[in-house]
C-alpha positions in Angstrom: 0.0 0.0 0.0 1.1 3.6 -0.4 2.2 5.8 2.5 -1.0 7.7 2.4 -3.1 4.6 2.4 -1.1 3.2 5.3 -1.7 6.3 7.3 -5.4 6.2 6.6 -5.6 2.5 7.6 -3.6 3.3 10.8 -5.9 6.0 11.8 -9.0 3.9 11.2 -7.6 0.9 13.1 -6.5 3.2 16.0 -10.0 4.8 16.2 -11.6 1.4 15.9 -9.5 -0.1 18.7 -10.2 2.8 21.1 -13.9 2.6 20.3 -14.0 -1.1 20.9 -12.1 -0.6 24.3 -14.6 2.1 25.3 -17.8 0.4 24.4 -16.9 -3.3 24.5 -14.7 -3.9 27.5 -15.9 -4.3 31.2 -13.7 -1.6 32.8 -14.1 1.1 30.2 -11.9 4.0 31.4 -9.0 1.8 32.5 -9.2 -0.4 29.3 -9.3 2.6 27.0 -6.3 4.2 28.9 -4.3 1.0 28.5 -5.1 0.7 24.7 -4.3 4.4 24.3 -1.0 4.0 26.2 -0.1 1.1 24.0 -0.8 3.1 20.8 1.2 6.1 22.0 4.1 3.9 23.1 4.3 2.3 19.7 4.1 5.6 17.9 6.9 7.0 20.2 9.0 3.9 19.5 8.6 4.3 15.7 9.3 8.0 15.7 12.6 7.9 17.6 12.8 5.9 20.8 13.9 2.8 18.9 17.2 4.5 18.3 18.2 4.4 21.9 19.8 1.2 23.1 18.3 -0.4 26.2 15.3 2.0 26.1 14.1 0.3 22.9 14.1 -3.1 24.6 12.3 -1.8 27.6 9.6 -0.4 25.4 9.1 -3.7 23.7 8.8 -5.5 27.0 6.3 -2.8 28.3 4.2 -3.4 25.2 3.8 -7.1 26.2 2.7 -6.1 29.7 0.1 -3.6 28.3 -1.3 -6.4 26.1 -1.5 -8.7 29.1 -3.4 -6.1 31.0 -5.8 -5.3 28.1 -6.4 -9.0 27.6 -7.2 -9.5 31.3 -9.7 -6.6 31.2 -11.3 -8.0 28.0 -11.9 -11.3 29.7 -12.8 -9.8 33.1 -9.8 -11.6 34.7 -7.6 -10.0 37.4 -4.0 -10.0 36.3 -1.7 -10.8 39.3 1.5 -8.8 39.9 3.4 -12.1 39.5 2.2 -12.5 35.9 3.1 -8.8 35.1 6.6 -9.2 36.5 7.3 -12.4 34.8 5.9 -11.2 31.5 8.1 -8.1 31.6 11.2 -10.0 32.6 10.7 -12.8 30.0 10.0 -10.2 27.3 13.2 -8.4 28.2 15.1 -11.6 28.1 13.8 -12.6 24.6 14.3 -9.1 23.2 17.9 -8.8 24.5 18.5 -12.3 23.0 17.3 -10.9 19.7 19.8 -8.1 20.1 22.5 -10.8 20.7 21.7 -12.3 17.3 21.9 -8.9 15.7 25.3 -8.3 17.2 26.5 -11.7 16.0 25.4 -10.8 12.5 27.2 -7.4 12.7 30.4 -9.0 14.0 30.4 -11.8 11.5 29.1 -10.2 8.3 29.2 -6.4 9.0 25.5 -6.1 8.6 23.9 -3.4 10.8 20.3 -4.6 11.3 19.3 -1.5 13.4 21.1 1.8 14.0 21.4 1.4 17.8 23.0 -2.0 17.5 26.4 -0.3 17.7 25.7 0.5 21.3 25.6 -3.3 22.1 28.3 -5.9 22.1 28.6 -9.6 22.9 30.1 -9.1 26.4 27.4 -6.7 27.5 24.6 -8.8 26.1 25.9 -12.0 27.5 26.0 -10.5 31.0 22.6 -8.9 30.5 21.0 -12.2 29.5 22.6 -13.9 32.5 21.2 -11.3 34.9 17.7 -11.5 33.4 17.8 -15.3 33.4 18.6 -15.3 37.1 16.0 -12.6 38.0 13.3 -14.3 35.9 14.0 -17.7 37.5 14.0 -16.2 41.0 10.7 -14.5 40.3 9.1 -17.7 39.2 10.3 -19.6 42.3 9.0 -16.9 44.5 5.7 -17.2 42.7 5.5 -20.9 43.2 6.1 -20.7 46.9 4.0 -17.7 47.7 1.2 -18.4 50.2 -1.6 -16.9 48.0 -0.6 -19.1 45.0 -0.4 -22.3 47.2 -3.8 -21.5 48.6 -5.4 -20.7 45.3 -4.0 -23.8 43.6 -4.4 -26.0 46.6 -0.9 -27.4 46.6 2.5 -26.8 48.2 4.4 -28.6 45.4 4.1 -26.0 42.5 7.8 -25.3 43.0 8.6 -28.6 41.3 7.7 -27.0 37.9 10.7 -24.7 38.4 12.9 -27.5 37.1 11.4 -27.2 33.6 11.5 -23.4 33.7 15.2 -23.5 34.6 16.0 -26.0 31.9 14.1 -24.0 29.3 15.9 -20.7 30.2 19.3 -22.4 30.1 18.5 -24.0 26.8 17.6 -20.5 25.4 20.8 -19.1 26.7 22.7 -21.9 24.9 20.9 -21.1 21.7 21.6 -17.4 22.0 25.3 -17.5 23.2 26.6 -20.8 21.9 24.6 -21.4 18.7 24.1 -17.7 17.9 20.6 -18.2 16.5 18.3 -16.3 18.8 16.9 -14.0 16.1 13.4 -15.5 16.0 11.8 -16.8 19.3 8.9 -18.2 17.2 11.2 -20.3 15.0 13.1 -21.6 18.1 9.8 -22.6 19.8 8.6 -24.3 16.6 11.9 -26.2 15.9 13.8 -26.8 19.2 12.8 -30.1 20.6 14.5 -29.4 24.0 12.4 -26.3 24.6 9.3 -28.1 23.4 10.0 -30.9 25.9 10.5 -28.4 28.8 7.1 -26.8 28.0 5.3 -30.1 27.8 6.9 -31.3 31.0 5.9 -28.0 32.7 2.3 -28.4 31.6 2.1 -32.1 32.5 3.7 -31.5 35.9 1.3 -28.6 36.7 -1.7 -30.9 35.7 -0.4 -33.7 37.9 0.2 -31.5 40.9 -3.2 -29.8 40.8 -5.5 -32.5 39.6 -4.0 -35.8 40.7 
């Protein structure tokens, strides 16, 4: 489509999304505010914030959190602080892993995928991924042993699922740092048997703990 047509479609979709949030969701003011914040955040990102290293990744992660909140309101489900924290941390982890792939491409082939990639390097991103992996893992463990979660799920053994979460995170670190192929989380999820096994194990363990 032409630039003019793209702008017109954008305006129509933005207006439609805000109207849907105002008239169609249970918590109208809050839902509309979240949708509007998401739109403004994306516009700001496209207009210039994507040029700033670190800030660009935080904006991407914040967008995932806003989508979680909007989805919760659309379904009338309360979103717990644990889900918000882990969504934000995991999104940061995946986004920085993507930057790690961009840096590998720049170092090996001299291809600059995005302008701000020159403000990253392998050493910085390796440490960043390690920190985020540790914080994400700790947050998940704290979630599994929190009294409110144990009471809601009726079990004190949810922490056992942490084994699969840790294995999945370590595998993703291996893919990002050793294999240098963390450019597409979707492709990794679709093709990596190790990560697929950890997800399946996590689901089955959760089912066994809660229902058996």
